[in-house]
N, C-alpha and C positions, 0 to 999 in steps of 0.2 A: 682313317685307315681301317680296312675290313679286318674282322677277326680271322685268325689263321685256323685252319682245320687240318686234321690228319685222317687219312683213310687207312684203317688197320684191317688187314685180311689174315684170317687164320690159315696157315699153310701146312701145319702138321697136326696130327691127331692129339686129342687130350687124353686118350687111353694110356694108362701106365705112367701118367705124369704125377708129380707131387701134388697132393690135394690143394695146397695153397695156390699153385699155378693154375689149376683147374678153376678154382674160385675166382681168381683174378680175370681169367678169360671170360667166364660166364658173367661177371659183373660188368664187363665191357660190352656185353651183348653178343659175344661170339659163341656159337653153338656147334656149327658144322664146318668142315674143311671147305675153304673157298668162300665162306661168308665174310662180307665186309661191313664195316660200320664207319661212320664219319664222326670223329670226336674232336672236341676243342683242343687246341695246341697249348696246354698249360702244364705246370709242373706236376700236378697230380697224374695226368694222363701219361706224361713222359716217364714218371716213376713206375707206373704199371707196365708200360711197354718195355722198360729196361729189365724188369723182372721176368718177362716172358718173351724176350726178343728172339729166342731160339724157336719159337712157335709161330711167330707172326711176320708179316711183311708190312712195311709202313711207307706211305707216300704222302707228300704234301698235296693238298687240294686247293 
């Protein structure tokens, strides 16, 4: 069975966000609004997404 992947897209600005949330988004590779990255579907990624779910949109790939 193939590894699952998640497509994470930054949908809101990082300006005026809590510094911890900005650091999480940048560590995921998200810099600009509309930018997408494909990440593995594991517990670490899901934890990061849970913390910044108000800033991103997530799709299964």
